[in-house]
C-alpha positions, 0 to 999 in steps of 0.5 A: 500500500502507498502513501498518496496525496490527493489534492482537489476534492470536487464532484469527481475528486471526492469519489476518486479519493474515497476509492483509494482510501477504501483500497487500503492506501493511506491518503493525505487529502487537501482541497481549498474548500476544506476536506469533507468529514466523510472522507476523514471518517473513512480514514483519510488524513486532512492536510492544510496545504498541498505542500503538507500533503506532498511532503507526506506522500510518495504519489501526489494526485491533483484533480483540479479545474484548469491549467492555472489551478494545477500550476499554482498547486504544483509550483506556488507557495506552499505547493507540491514542489515545496513539499517534495523538496523538503522531505525531512529524514529522506530527502532523496525519495523519488516522488510521482506527481499525477495530474488527473485534471483536464488541462493544456497539453503544452502546459502539461509537457512544461510541468513534466519537464519542471518536475523531472528537473527536480528528480521526480516523475510526472504522469498526466492522466485525465479522466472521462466518465463524469460524476457517475463514473467517479462514484462507481470507480468506472472512469476511463483514464488516459495516461501520458507517462514513461512506461515504467512509471505507468506500470508502477501507478496502474494499480492505483488507477485501477481502483478508480477506473475500468479502462486504463490506457497508456497513450504515450509520453507526457502530454499524450494523455491530455491530447487523448482527452481533447479528442474525447471532449470533441466527441462528447461535446458534439454528441451532446449537442447532436442528441439535443438537436435530435430530441428537440426535433422529435418533441417539436414533431409531436412524437414521444422523445422518451420512446424515441430515445429508447428505440435509438438506444438499440441502434447505431445511434445508441451511445452513453451520451444518449443514455445519460444526457438524453434522459437528463434533457427529457426529464429536465435534470440539469444539476451537475454532473459535469458543469458547463463552465468546465465543458467550456474550459475544455473546449477553450483548450481544444480550440487553442490547441487546434489553432496552434496546430493550424487546423479548423474544428468548425463544429466544435467551435459551434458547440463552444458558442452554445456553451458560451450562450448558456453561461450568458444565461446564468448556466455556468453551474448547469450540467453540460447536457443543458446545452439543449436549453440554447437549442430550445431558445432558438426553436422557441420550443422546450422538449416535452414528454408525449404524456405532458 
């Protein structure tokens, strides 16, 4: 069993840390909003700063909202690097820093180089699966790391996810996550358009959804987000402000590569519109609300 620092206990991070505690690891917990009491009751150890958590752990996991948050936690005052450079009686211990946030691939490579220069290992391991996947330890984990380091941390990942894949070197995990977010965002938008069309046409969107689940259009997005759209359940989930942030990263990366992603840009604008209407904290399935405004029609069950 390992000593693990876990920094960032939001909607997903809290469940992920809980699985590590229940898996028998000693987990040092830190989050800016305060460590939840139920994680401490499970056996987690609350720490006041990222530095404290890092100093006491051999693996340090971050699960944070955005690139600047990761940079601050890793390299800021009282951050992770301050902890791993101040290791008490064993100053030569080699640590593994694992970032499971969704952030810029370019920044990821820079962070990895800085950590490597200090004599420690870096892993980027963004996840897909949302709050449900985190709760059920069923996340998809996309990893950028040296293969030997990956083999060391894989058992830890397997406590949080069902599909764990080494994509390549540092940054490759984040590149894979960008591809994931393109597909997810466009599929959510497509499901919204389809269900809006069905409802406006007078058919029952729930029955259509059930029928489509058995065909080629069937998907996890249609299953989960389609149900949210029909039943008007827009509590997150995965917040629109985070989906928008991910698409910011996608479009900035595409610009750096000199490629056009026109449909991704359209989805991004619809999420921008959601935020303009006060929807930053809505679930990302609520993109359908902007489609409904354009159509002047709200999706309704046939029985209503």
